Each structure stands twice: as structure tokens, then as C-alpha cells.
C-alpha positions as CSV (number, residue, x, y, z in Angstrom):
1,M,-0.1,-0.3,0.0
2,D,1.4,3.4,-1.0
3,L,0.8,5.9,1.9
4,S,2.2,8.6,-0.7
5,S,-1.0,9.1,-2.3
6,L,-2.3,10.4,1.0
7,A,-0.5,13.7,0.0
8,I,-3.4,14.3,-2.7
9,F,-5.9,14.6,-0.1
10,S,-7.2,17.6,2.1
11,P,-6.6,17.2,5.5
12,V,-9.6,17.4,7.9
13,P,-10.2,21.4,8.1
14,T,-9.6,22.9,11.7
15,S,-11.7,25.6,12.9
16,S,-9.4,28.0,11.6
17,N,-9.5,27.3,8.1
18,L,-13.1,25.5,8.3
19,I,-14.8,28.9,6.8
20,A,-12.4,29.0,4.1
21,Y,-13.3,24.9,3.3
22,N,-16.9,25.4,3.2
23,E,-16.7,28.2,0.9
24,K,-14.7,25.8,-1.4
25,F,-17.0,22.9,-0.5
26,S,-20.1,25.2,-1.7
27,Y,-18.5,25.9,-5.0
28,S,-17.9,22.0,-5.5
29,S,-21.6,21.4,-4.9
30,E,-22.7,23.7,-7.8
31,K,-19.8,21.8,-10.0
32,Y,-21.3,18.8,-9.2
33,A,-24.7,20.2,-9.8
34,G,-23.7,21.0,-13.4
35,L,-23.8,25.0,-12.4
36,E,-20.1,25.2,-13.5
37,S,-19.1,27.0,-16.7
38,N,-16.4,25.8,-19.2
39,E,-14.8,29.2,-18.3
40,D,-14.7,28.2,-14.7
41,K,-13.6,24.5,-15.5
42,R,-10.6,26.2,-17.7
43,R,-9.8,28.4,-14.6
44,K,-9.6,25.7,-12.3
45,I,-7.3,23.4,-14.9
46,N,-4.7,26.1,-15.5
47,K,-4.7,27.4,-11.8
48,P,-1.3,27.1,-9.9
49,L,-1.3,24.0,-7.3
50,D,-2.5,25.3,-3.8
51,A,-4.2,23.8,-1.0
52,N,-7.5,24.3,-2.9
53,S,-6.2,22.0,-5.9
54,L,-6.3,19.1,-3.2
55,I,-9.2,16.6,-3.2
56,G,-11.6,17.1,-0.3
57,A,-12.9,13.5,0.3
58,E,-11.9,11.0,2.4
59,P,-8.7,9.3,1.1
60,H,-8.2,6.1,-1.4
61,Y,-4.9,4.0,-1.3
62,R,-2.9,3.3,-4.5
63,T,-2.2,-0.5,-4.1
64,V,-0.9,-3.3,-6.9
65,K,-1.7,-2.5,-10.0
66,N,-4.7,-4.9,-11.2
67,L,-5.1,-6.2,-7.7
68,L,-8.9,-6.8,-8.2
69,L,-8.3,-8.9,-11.0
70,W,-6.1,-11.3,-9.2
71,N,-7.3,-14.8,-8.6
72,V,-6.5,-15.2,-4.6
73,S,-7.7,-18.5,-4.4
74,F,-4.4,-19.9,-6.4
75,I,-2.6,-17.8,-3.5
76,D,-0.6,-20.7,-1.0
77,V,2.0,-18.4,1.5
78,V,2.4,-15.1,1.9
79,L,5.5,-14.3,3.7
80,I,5.2,-10.6,5.3
81,S,8.8,-9.0,5.8
82,S,8.4,-5.7,7.5
83,P,5.5,-3.6,9.5
84,M,5.0,-1.5,6.9
85,G,4.5,-4.7,4.3
86,M,1.7,-5.8,6.9
87,L,-0.9,-2.5,5.6
88,G,-1.3,-3.9,2.1
89,L,-2.4,-7.4,3.7
90,P,-6.5,-6.4,4.5
91,F,-7.1,-5.8,1.1
92,L,-6.0,-9.5,0.2
93,T,-7.5,-11.3,3.3
94,R,-11.2,-9.4,3.1
95,N,-11.6,-11.4,-0.1
96,K,-13.7,-14.5,0.6
97,D,-11.6,-16.8,-2.2
98,F,-8.6,-15.8,0.4
99,S,-7.1,-18.9,2.3
100,A,-3.8,-18.6,2.3
101,K,-1.1,-19.0,5.0
102,V,0.2,-16.0,6.0
103,Y,3.7,-15.5,8.0
104,A,5.5,-13.0,9.8
105,T,7.7,-12.2,13.2
106,E,5.7,-11.5,15.8
107,A,6.9,-7.8,16.0
108,T,6.0,-7.0,12.9
109,A,2.4,-8.4,13.1
110,R,2.2,-6.2,16.5
111,I,3.6,-3.4,15.0
112,G,1.5,-3.8,11.8
113,Q,-1.3,-4.3,13.5
114,L,-1.2,-0.9,15.3
115,M,0.0,1.0,12.3
116,M,-3.6,-0.4,10.7
117,E,-5.5,0.3,13.3
118,D,-3.9,4.1,13.6
119,L,-5.4,4.2,9.7
120,V,-8.3,3.4,10.7
121,S,-8.8,5.8,13.4
122,M,-7.8,8.3,11.2
123,H,-10.4,7.6,8.4
124,K,-13.0,7.6,11.3
125,E,-12.1,11.6,11.6
126,Y,-12.7,11.9,7.9
127,R,-15.7,10.0,7.8
128,Q,-17.0,12.4,10.6
129,F,-16.3,15.6,8.5
130,Y,-17.6,14.1,4.8
131,G,-19.9,11.4,5.7
132,A,-19.9,8.0,4.9
133,E,-19.1,7.3,1.1
134,E,-21.9,5.8,-1.3
135,S,-20.3,3.5,-3.2
136,D,-16.9,2.5,-3.8
137,A,-16.5,5.2,-6.4
138,P,-16.4,8.5,-5.0
139,Q,-17.4,11.7,-6.9
140,W,-13.5,12.7,-7.3
141,M,-13.1,9.3,-9.3
142,K,-15.5,10.3,-12.1
143,W,-13.4,10.7,-15.5
144,D,-15.5,14.3,-15.9
145,E,-13.6,15.6,-12.6
146,L,-10.1,13.6,-12.8
147,E,-10.0,15.8,-16.0
148,L,-10.3,19.0,-14.0
149,L,-7.5,18.2,-11.7
150,P,-4.3,19.7,-12.0
151,L,-1.3,18.0,-13.6
152,E,0.6,16.9,-10.8
153,L,-2.6,15.4,-9.0
154,R,-3.5,13.7,-12.5
155,Q,-0.5,12.0,-12.7
156,I,-0.6,10.7,-9.2
157,V,-3.7,9.4,-9.8
158,S,-3.3,7.7,-13.1
159,G,0.3,6.9,-13.2
160,A,2.6,8.3,-16.0
161,D,1.1,5.6,-18.4
162,G,-2.4,6.2,-17.2
163,T,-2.6,2.6,-16.3
164,E,-2.3,2.9,-12.5
165,F,-6.2,4.4,-12.1
166,G,-7.2,0.9,-11.2
167,G,-5.0,0.2,-8.3
168,W,-7.0,2.6,-6.0
169,M,-9.0,1.1,-3.0
170,P,-11.0,2.6,-0.2
171,L,-9.0,2.0,3.0
172,Y,-10.4,-1.4,4.9
173,S,-12.2,-1.2,8.2
174,A,-11.5,-2.2,11.9
175,A,-13.2,-5.5,11.5
176,D,-11.0,-6.3,8.2
177,V,-8.2,-6.0,10.5
178,K,-9.3,-7.8,13.5
179,A,-10.0,-10.6,10.5
180,C,-6.3,-10.1,8.8
181,M,-4.8,-10.8,12.3
182,L,-6.3,-14.2,12.7
183,K,-5.2,-15.4,9.8
184,V,-1.6,-14.3,10.8
185,E,0.8,-17.0,12.1
186,C,3.7,-15.4,14.0
187,L,7.3,-16.5,14.2
188,K,10.4,-15.9,16.0
189,Y,13.7,-15.4,14.5
190,A,15.0,-18.8,13.2
191,E,11.7,-20.7,14.4
192,E,10.6,-23.2,12.0
193,A,7.2,-23.4,10.5
194,C,6.2,-26.3,8.4
195,Y,3.9,-25.8,5.5
196,G,1.8,-28.7,4.3
197,G,4.6,-31.1,5.0
198,T,6.4,-30.1,2.3
199,L,8.2,-26.6,3.0
200,I,10.3,-25.4,5.9
201,I,9.6,-21.6,6.4
202,Q,12.0,-19.3,8.7
203,A,12.3,-15.7,9.2
204,F,16.2,-14.3,9.6
205,S,16.5,-10.6,10.9
206,S,17.2,-8.7,8.0
207,G,18.3,-5.5,10.4
208,L,16.2,-2.8,8.3
209,E,13.0,-2.6,11.0
210,I,11.9,-4.0,14.2
211,G,10.8,-7.4,13.3
212,S,11.9,-7.0,10.0
213,C,13.4,-10.0,8.4
214,N,14.7,-12.4,5.1
215,W,12.9,-15.8,4.4
216,G,14.9,-18.7,4.3
217,I,12.6,-21.7,2.6
218,S,13.5,-25.0,2.1
219,G,12.1,-28.1,1.0
220,P,12.8,-32.1,-0.2
221,K,13.6,-30.0,-3.9
222,G,16.1,-27.2,-2.6
223,S,16.1,-24.3,-1.0
224,I,15.1,-20.7,-1.8
225,T,16.2,-17.4,0.1
226,Y,14.1,-14.1,-0.1
227,I,16.4,-11.1,0.7
228,S,13.6,-7.9,1.2
229,S,15.4,-4.5,2.0
230,S,18.6,-5.1,4.5
231,V,20.4,-2.9,6.8
232,F,24.3,-4.7,8.1
233,Q,24.8,-2.7,11.0
234,S,21.4,-1.3,12.3
235,S,21.3,1.0,15.4
236,V,18.0,-0.1,17.0
237,A,17.0,-3.3,15.5
238,M,18.6,-6.8,15.4
239,S,21.5,-7.1,13.2
240,F,21.3,-8.6,9.2
241,N,21.8,-12.1,9.9
242,Y,23.2,-13.5,6.3
243,K,25.2,-16.1,7.9
244,A,22.1,-18.4,8.1
245,L,21.3,-17.6,4.6
246,Q,24.6,-19.1,3.3
247,R,24.5,-21.8,0.6
248,S,21.2,-21.5,-0.6
249,D,20.0,-23.7,-4.3
250,V,18.2,-20.0,-5.3
251,I,18.3,-16.5,-4.1
252,L,15.4,-14.2,-5.0
253,Y,16.9,-10.9,-4.5
254,S,14.0,-8.6,-4.0
255,D,16.0,-5.3,-2.1
256,F,15.1,-2.3,-4.8
257,S,16.5,0.4,-2.7
258,S,19.6,0.3,-5.1
259,C,17.3,1.0,-7.7
260,N,17.5,4.7,-6.7
261,G,21.3,5.2,-6.2
262,P,23.7,6.6,-8.5
263,D,26.1,3.5,-8.0
264,K,26.6,0.4,-9.7
265,F,29.8,-1.8,-10.6
266,D,31.9,-0.7,-13.0
267,N,34.2,-3.5,-13.1
268,D,35.6,-6.3,-10.3
269,D,38.2,-4.1,-8.6
270,N,35.4,-2.4,-6.7
271,C,34.2,-5.8,-5.3
272,S,37.6,-7.0,-3.8
273,G,38.0,-6.8,0.1
274,A,39.5,-4.4,1.7
275,A,43.1,-5.2,1.6
276,G,42.8,-5.5,-2.2
277,N,42.2,-9.0,-2.3
278,N,39.6,-10.8,-4.8
279,Y,37.5,-13.2,-3.3
280,S,37.9,-15.9,-5.8
281,N,41.5,-16.4,-4.7
282,L,40.6,-17.0,-1.1
283,S,39.4,-20.1,0.8
284,S,35.9,-20.4,2.2
285,D,37.1,-19.1,5.7
286,D,38.7,-16.1,4.3
287,V,36.0,-14.7,2.4
288,N,33.8,-15.0,5.6
289,S,36.4,-13.3,7.4
290,E,37.2,-10.6,5.1
291,G,33.4,-10.1,3.8
292,H,32.1,-10.0,7.1
293,D,34.5,-7.0,7.7
294,T,33.3,-5.2,4.7
295,L,29.5,-5.4,5.4
296,L,29.4,-4.5,9.0
297,N,31.8,-1.5,9.0
298,D,30.5,1.3,10.6
299,D,30.2,3.6,8.0
300,E,26.6,3.2,7.6
301,Y,25.5,3.4,11.1
302,L,27.5,6.5,11.6
303,E,26.1,8.3,8.7
304,E,22.5,7.5,10.4
305,M,24.0,8.8,13.8
306,E,25.0,12.3,11.6
307,K,21.6,12.7,10.2
308,L,19.7,12.1,13.6
309,N,22.3,14.2,15.1
310,F,21.7,17.0,12.4
311,I,17.7,16.8,12.9
312,C,17.9,17.2,16.3
313,S,20.6,20.2,16.3
314,C,18.5,22.1,13.8
315,S,15.4,21.2,15.7
316,V,16.8,22.7,18.9
317,D,17.7,26.1,16.5
318,C,14.2,26.3,15.8
319,I,13.0,25.9,19.2
320,K,15.5,28.4,20.4
321,A,14.2,30.5,17.7
322,G,10.6,30.6,19.1
323,G,9.3,28.1,16.6
324,S,7.8,24.3,16.6
325,V,9.1,21.4,15.0
326,L,7.0,18.8,12.8
327,I,8.8,15.3,12.1
328,P,6.5,12.9,9.7
329,I,8.4,9.7,10.2
330,S,7.4,6.0,8.6
331,R,10.0,3.7,10.4
332,I,9.4,3.0,14.0
333,G,12.8,2.7,14.9
334,I,13.8,5.9,13.5
335,T,11.0,7.3,16.0
336,L,12.5,5.7,19.0
337,Q,16.4,6.9,17.7
338,L,15.1,10.3,17.3
339,L,13.0,10.6,21.0
340,E,16.5,9.1,22.5
341,R,18.1,11.7,20.7
342,F,16.1,14.6,21.2
343,A,16.0,14.2,25.2
344,L,19.7,13.9,24.8
345,H,20.4,17.3,23.0
346,L,17.2,19.2,25.2
347,A,19.0,17.9,28.4
348,S,22.4,19.3,27.5
349,E,20.7,22.6,26.3
350,N,18.6,22.8,29.9
351,M,15.5,22.8,27.8
352,R,12.4,21.8,29.2
353,V,9.8,21.2,26.0
354,P,7.4,18.8,25.6
355,I,7.3,16.1,22.6
356,F,4.4,14.4,21.1
357,L,3.9,11.4,19.3
358,I,0.9,12.0,17.2
359,S,-0.7,8.9,16.7
360,S,-4.1,7.2,18.6
361,V,-2.0,4.1,19.2
362,A,1.3,6.1,20.4
363,E,1.0,4.8,24.0
364,E,0.4,1.3,22.9
365,L,3.2,1.5,20.6
366,I,6.1,2.7,22.7
367,A,4.8,0.2,25.6
368,F,5.5,-3.0,22.9
369,T,8.9,-1.8,22.3
370,N,9.7,-1.6,25.5
371,I,9.5,-5.3,26.4
372,I,10.8,-6.9,23.0
373,P,14.3,-6.9,23.6
374,E,14.6,-10.0,21.4
375,W,13.9,-7.8,18.6
376,L,16.4,-5.0,18.9
377,C,20.2,-4.7,18.3
378,E,22.6,-5.2,21.8
379,Q,23.2,-1.7,22.7
380,W,19.3,-1.2,23.1
381,Q,18.6,-4.3,24.7
382,D,21.1,-3.2,27.4
383,R,19.3,-0.4,27.8
384,E,12.0,7.5,2.9
385,G,11.8,10.5,-0.1
386,L,9.3,12.4,0.2
387,D,7.4,15.3,-1.9
388,A,8.0,18.3,0.4
389,N,6.1,20.6,-1.5
390,L,3.0,19.0,-2.1
391,A,2.9,17.2,1.6
392,L,3.2,21.0,3.1
393,L,0.8,22.6,0.3
394,P,-2.4,22.3,3.1
395,F,-0.1,24.6,5.4
396,K,1.0,27.2,3.2
397,P,1.4,30.2,3.6
398,M,3.3,29.9,6.4
399,A,6.8,30.5,7.6
400,M,8.7,27.0,7.8
401,K,12.2,25.6,6.9
402,V,12.1,22.4,5.2
403,L,14.9,20.1,5.9
404,Q,14.9,16.4,4.4
405,C,16.8,13.4,6.0
406,S,16.8,9.9,4.1
407,F,17.8,7.0,6.0
408,V,19.6,3.7,4.8
409,S,16.4,1.3,3.6
410,G,18.2,-1.2,1.9
411,I,21.5,-3.0,0.6
412,Q,23.8,-0.8,-1.1
413,V,24.8,-2.2,-4.4
414,Q,28.8,-2.1,-3.6
415,K,27.8,-4.4,-0.6
416,S,25.4,-6.4,-2.4
417,H,28.3,-7.9,-4.5
418,H,29.9,-8.9,-1.1
419,L,27.3,-10.4,0.1
420,L,26.5,-12.6,-2.7
421,K,29.6,-14.1,-3.2
422,I,29.7,-15.2,0.9
423,L,26.2,-16.5,0.5
424,Q,27.2,-18.5,-2.7
425,P,24.0,-19.5,-3.7
426,R,23.7,-22.2,-7.1
427,H,21.3,-19.2,-8.8
428,I,19.9,-15.7,-8.5
429,L,17.1,-13.7,-9.3
430,F,17.7,-10.0,-9.8
431,P,14.5,-7.6,-10.3
432,E,14.5,-6.3,-13.9
433,L,14.9,-2.8,-12.4
434,L,18.7,-3.9,-11.1
435,R,19.7,-5.1,-14.8
436,Q,21.8,-1.9,-14.8
437,H,23.7,-2.1,-11.7
438,I,24.6,-5.6,-11.8
439,G,27.9,-5.6,-13.9
440,P,30.3,-8.0,-13.0
441,L,28.0,-10.3,-10.9
442,E,26.8,-11.5,-14.6
443,T,30.3,-13.5,-14.8
444,L,30.1,-15.0,-11.5
445,F,26.9,-16.3,-10.6
446,S,24.2,-18.2,-12.7
447,F,20.9,-16.0,-12.8
448,N,18.2,-14.6,-14.4
449,Y,15.8,-11.3,-13.8
450,Y,12.1,-11.1,-13.1
451,S,9.7,-8.5,-13.7
452,E,5.8,-8.7,-13.1
453,N,3.7,-11.1,-15.1
454,K,6.2,-13.1,-16.5
455,T,7.6,-16.8,-15.8
456,V,11.0,-17.2,-14.8
457,H,12.4,-20.6,-15.4
458,I,15.0,-21.8,-12.7
459,P,17.6,-24.4,-13.8
460,Y,17.4,-27.5,-12.3
461,M,20.1,-27.4,-9.2
462,K,20.6,-30.7,-7.9
463,D,19.1,-34.5,-7.0
464,S,16.6,-35.0,-4.4
465,E,17.7,-36.6,-0.9
466,L,16.3,-39.3,1.0
467,D,16.0,-39.9,4.5
468,I,15.9,-43.8,5.2
469,T,17.0,-45.4,8.7
470,V,20.6,-46.8,9.2
471,E,19.2,-50.7,9.7
472,L,17.7,-50.4,6.4
473,A,20.5,-49.2,4.7
474,C,22.6,-52.2,5.8
475,Q,19.8,-54.4,4.6
476,L,20.1,-53.0,1.1
477,Q,21.7,-55.2,-1.9
478,Y,23.3,-53.0,-4.4
479,T,24.1,-53.3,-8.3
480,T,26.2,-51.3,-10.1
481,L,24.6,-50.1,-13.4
482,K,26.4,-50.7,-16.5
483,Q,26.5,-47.3,-18.3
484,Q,26.7,-45.3,-15.2
485,D,28.5,-44.8,-12.2
486,M,25.9,-45.8,-9.6
487,N,24.7,-48.3,-7.2
488,I,21.0,-48.4,-6.9
489,S,18.9,-51.0,-4.9
490,R,15.7,-52.5,-5.0
491,L,13.1,-52.1,-2.4
492,K,9.4,-51.6,-1.6
493,G,7.8,-49.3,0.8
494,D,5.8,-45.8,1.2
495,L,8.1,-42.6,0.1
496,M,6.7,-39.9,1.9
497,I,7.5,-36.0,3.0
498,E,7.4,-35.2,6.2
499,H,9.0,-31.6,7.4
500,G,10.3,-30.9,4.4
501,R,12.2,-33.9,3.6
502,Y,11.5,-37.0,1.6
503,R,11.8,-40.3,3.9
504,L,11.2,-43.9,3.1
505,H,9.1,-45.8,5.5
506,L,8.7,-49.9,5.4
507,G,5.6,-51.3,6.2
508,N,5.0,-53.5,9.4
509,D,4.9,-56.4,7.0
510,E,7.5,-55.3,4.5
511,Q,11.2,-56.4,5.2
512,V,14.0,-56.7,3.0
513,S,14.1,-60.3,1.8
514,S,17.5,-62.3,0.9
515,Q,15.2,-64.1,-1.2
516,P,15.5,-64.1,-5.1
517,R,13.0,-62.4,-6.9
518,L,11.9,-61.6,-10.4
519,L,14.7,-59.2,-12.4
520,L,13.5,-55.7,-12.9
521,H,15.1,-54.8,-16.5
522,F,15.2,-51.2,-17.3
523,G,17.3,-48.7,-19.6
524,R,17.2,-48.1,-23.4
525,I,18.6,-51.1,-25.7
526,D,21.4,-50.3,-27.9
527,L,20.7,-52.4,-31.0
528,N,24.1,-52.5,-32.4
529,N,25.3,-54.7,-29.1
530,L,22.0,-56.3,-29.5
531,L,22.7,-57.8,-32.8
532,T,26.3,-58.3,-31.8
533,A,25.3,-60.7,-29.2
534,L,22.4,-62.4,-31.5
535,Q,25.5,-63.0,-34.1
536,K,27.4,-64.2,-31.4
537,L,24.9,-67.0,-30.4
538,G,24.9,-68.0,-34.3
539,M,22.1,-66.1,-35.2
540,N,21.5,-64.5,-38.6
541,T,19.8,-61.1,-38.5
542,T,18.3,-58.1,-40.5
543,L,17.7,-54.4,-39.1
544,E,14.2,-52.8,-40.2
545,E,13.2,-49.0,-39.0
546,V,9.7,-48.4,-39.2
547,T,8.3,-45.1,-39.3
548,G,5.2,-43.3,-38.6
549,A,2.7,-41.6,-40.9
550,A,4.4,-38.5,-40.3
551,G,7.7,-39.9,-40.9
552,S,8.8,-39.8,-37.3
553,H,10.4,-43.0,-36.3
554,K,8.2,-45.5,-34.7
555,A,10.0,-48.6,-34.0
556,S,13.0,-50.9,-34.9
557,R,12.4,-54.3,-35.8
558,I,15.2,-57.1,-36.2
559,H,14.1,-60.5,-38.3
560,V,16.0,-63.7,-37.4
561,S,16.0,-66.3,-40.0
562,E,18.2,-68.9,-38.8
563,P,18.6,-71.0,-37.4
564,S,14.8,-70.0,-37.0
565,K,12.6,-67.4,-37.7
566,A,11.9,-64.9,-35.4
567,M,11.0,-61.0,-34.4
568,I,12.4,-58.4,-31.9
569,E,10.2,-55.1,-32.3
570,V,12.2,-52.8,-30.2
571,M,9.9,-49.5,-29.4
572,E,10.3,-46.6,-26.8
573,A,8.2,-47.9,-24.0
574,Q,8.4,-52.0,-24.7
575,T,10.0,-54.6,-26.3
576,L,8.4,-57.6,-27.8
577,I,9.4,-60.9,-28.9
578,S,7.8,-63.1,-31.5
579,A,8.9,-66.7,-32.3
580,A,7.2,-69.9,-33.3
581,D,10.1,-71.6,-31.0
582,E,10.0,-71.4,-27.6
583,N,13.5,-71.8,-26.9
584,I,14.5,-69.7,-29.3
585,A,12.6,-66.8,-27.9
586,S,14.1,-68.0,-24.4
587,V,17.6,-67.3,-26.0
588,I,16.8,-63.8,-27.5
589,S,14.8,-63.0,-24.1
590,Q,18.7,-63.9,-22.3
591,A,20.6,-62.1,-24.8
592,I,18.4,-58.8,-24.3
593,S,18.9,-59.4,-20.4
594,G,22.8,-59.4,-20.8
595,I,22.7,-55.9,-22.3
596,L,20.1,-54.2,-19.9
597,D,20.7,-53.4,-16.3
598,C,18.4,-55.0,-13.9
599,I,17.7,-55.5,-10.4
């Protein structure tokens, strides 16, 4: 859910600007009644963007494009990686066809729930002022009204290419939030959840936010790691646990923060370690050691602290000048740091100034963060870009100074290269938007790019593994295949999937027997070898190739003329022996068995 879409809606008027709003609302009523002239319409379209240009209605939210067209019954599992990711979940769960399993960490689920309840509470104020909407398509969403919006607002509503209009939806209700939370299974970090007996799902800290995580998914066919926006050295949240993600079969890389940065790989020298060594020349332990030092340096942490101190310093200067400070923040971790830093700065200046956290769930949120030490970094256990002009539009004219600070919200491109070399996946899936940033990674890993509404085929990574008991393994009688370096054995039992692994179980009445059984032959018959074997047995043979109606190969026939007539028909799935003499048929059968693998 895109919260930046709130910027195009007018805030609920206060008593000081209620008169001006009523005049605007009266004008709008005349417009809806058809009394607005063409000249008035042209004047409104060409008018410079100001507070009166904003939409005066209960806000809608921009969600995933074409969400209403999704068949949600096809979704089996939903993984929530951060509290912000929870905000869009009720749009899915309120669909009557939704039956998927939802997983999130305990902290993500609780903080996300509080954020959703805060949004619902805010909308109660809108409804008290505007009244309840009569339909899901309010007046401002009609085409003739959209055409009257200033260009800046029209582009936000419809998107640059005009395809995002269908993604706007009204907010969910308190009942939707409650029903949504009942469908969420909460996990601790590294706790295993087994889905359908087939997949083992685990959450590992990503460092971005309190409770945020990356996901490890393993099953009998292999393992997948999902990497979301991550921060290596967090000042509040538990640090990025990348070691738990090593040696996956596939990494689904979903950190898009690099798309907004100018950095990219120019050459492989940028990817060497601190001492100038290339990872390809180092042992596994050396790679982990040097990569660990590179990933966990203090650069990001110090930069974040500098920004926090800068905000606090500017805020103190503003307060000294008799002003007030308003700070919009989306991440609770940044909020906690600022509250602590403000207290320190104000104490150092011997200033007593009230600090307000404006939220209907502020008290619950702060109380919750005080009782969750396992989700915080060690220091705390012991004790995004915004359109400023549009966001501040409703409050102008007003004397104000606007400062913007963007905090680290993901993995920098240079560090992602070090990370992937340490993780050593078999295959990587990158978002298409990162294609221009990948550079030398293309020569180091097997990879694909993925994009919306396109299927990606992943190469088969490895053979499946099977768990059998030691007692059973010791009883098996192995046969070495003729054409492959492989030992095989024959047994009877039940193949099952338990806790993400294949397991073989013998029934109570099933035992590995030493008694001889009928041989089971398998493999493809080599015609040249068969002809040679028959000739050694004194048989005269001729080979005939049989084709189908379209000219495709259908079968091969070997005709035996001496010592008696017989025919061998070799097809894709079976081989038939036709002979009047049973002894000849038996000799041919033994010859075929001699060139096949059997067990």
C-alpha cells in the first residue's frame, strides 16, 4: 500500500480554516450540480497548484496494479517482511476466496497491527467530516472530475502512463484488520514453520526495522532465500543475519533500494576486499572473514547517527527561535532513535520542551517496544523520499524551513556484491530494475531477471535427497549400473514427505528379503550391441526401421532367419519378441537381458 498517495487529499479542516473550506465545498456542490461554466473549468485546470487543488474527500490508497483482477485462491503462502508490509494485507485477506497461510514475525505482526489500527482511526475523523461514502467509486474518481485536476495530481492518480487508476481502493475497516490478524501465524527469528509437510519456512533478521526479516524456504527439491530490504549494521533493530542464508539453491533478491542510487559496478576491482584481495583467490573461511569485515563496517551506522544529530541540532535551533518542529516518520526504529536523541540534546541545552508522538496508538506502540528486547540490537537490549512541496501544501502560507533526511533503507550495490559472494548461492533472481546495476556479477553467478507478470524458469539445481534408517540401509543389496557410475537397490515401501524432506518407510509386514525375486530390467536397448549378441549366438539377423505416418521414427525390427524365424520389435516403452520356437524366444530374451541393467 502506497501511503504517499495521502498527499493528494486535503486534511480534515481545523476551526481556523473551516470557513474557507466551506466556501470551496459550496463551489464544488455547484460544480457537481452542473452549474459550473466551461470558463470556470478552464480556470481551475490552469490554476497553479495550491491547497484548494487537493481532493476534499475521504482518502483512497494506491495498491498493487490490477489487484482486483487477481485470483487470490491461487495464493498458497504470504510472507510479510516488515511492519510496513502488513498495511496492504487486509486488501487480500478480506477477499472471500483468500485461504493462504500468512507468516510474519511477532514484532512485525504487532507493530503492523497498531499501524493499521492507527489508519482506521484516522479515517473515522474523515468520515465524521465528509460522511460515509455511498459507493466504492466516489465523485472525485469520475472521469469528468479527474480531467479537472491539476496535472501534478492527475499524474499521481493515473500514473505516468495512465495505467494505475484501477489500483486505488478505499481503506479497510477495523473488522477487516481483526479478521486479517487471525490469519497471521507469528514466528520468532529462526523458528521453523512447516507448511503442508513440504516446506520449512524460517525468518531471519534483516536489520532494516524492528521485526523485519528475510526468509529461508527449504523443501525436498531444494532451498530458496528471499532477501528483502536489509541493513547490515542497524542502530536499533537486530542486525542482518546473513550467515543463516548461506549456500541456498536460489536467492530471490528483492531489495529495490539500489534502484534509487547512482552507484553501480564499474569493474571487479570495486568488489575486492579491504586489503585489495579478490574473493576468488581466497578460501571459504577467508571469504567469510574478509566479507564480514567489509559488510559490517561502521560507515552506514555513523552516517545514520550524523543525520539524527543533524535533525536534533536543527530542531533545537528552531525551538530556541520560538518555533515548533514537526517530523513525519514511517519507521518506528527511527522514531525511537529520535526520541532518545531529542531528550539528550534538550537536556544538554537545559531546555524543557514537550515532545508529542501524534498517533492514536502511540501509547501502545511505545509500550510494546519496551518489552521486546529480543528484536532489538545489543545496544538497545542493554538499555523515505517525500515530495515536500505537495506534503506541506495544505499548510501554506506559513513561515517554515524544510529539511529532508533519507535514512539507509536497503543494501547498497557495492555491498550486495560482497554479500552474494559470501552467500554462494547456486542461482540468483534479480529484479529487472537492477539490470543496469549488476555489472560483473553476471560473470560470477548463474542468474535470471524477473519482472511483473512474467514466468521465470530456474535451472534444476540438484538431485533430490532421501532419508532412510541406518538399519534399512545396511540390509540393501546394491547393483552397479553398466552405463553409469551408480549403485542402486530394490525395495518396497512408502515414499513420504515429512518436515520438508523425503523419507522412506517400510510397513510392518515389509522387510528386505534375501530370497531371489524376478529381475526388473530397465534402460534403453542399444541395437548394435543387441545385433552383436545375437550374431555371437549363431543367429542371422536383418534390421528394419519402421516410421509413422508423418515420417517420425516408430520402432526398430530385428528379423531372425536362422536357426529359426523370429522377430524382435524395439519400441520406446517396450520390446516384443515373436517366435514359434520357445527355445529361440528364451535365448533372445537372455541376450536382451544381458545388455540391460537389471535389479
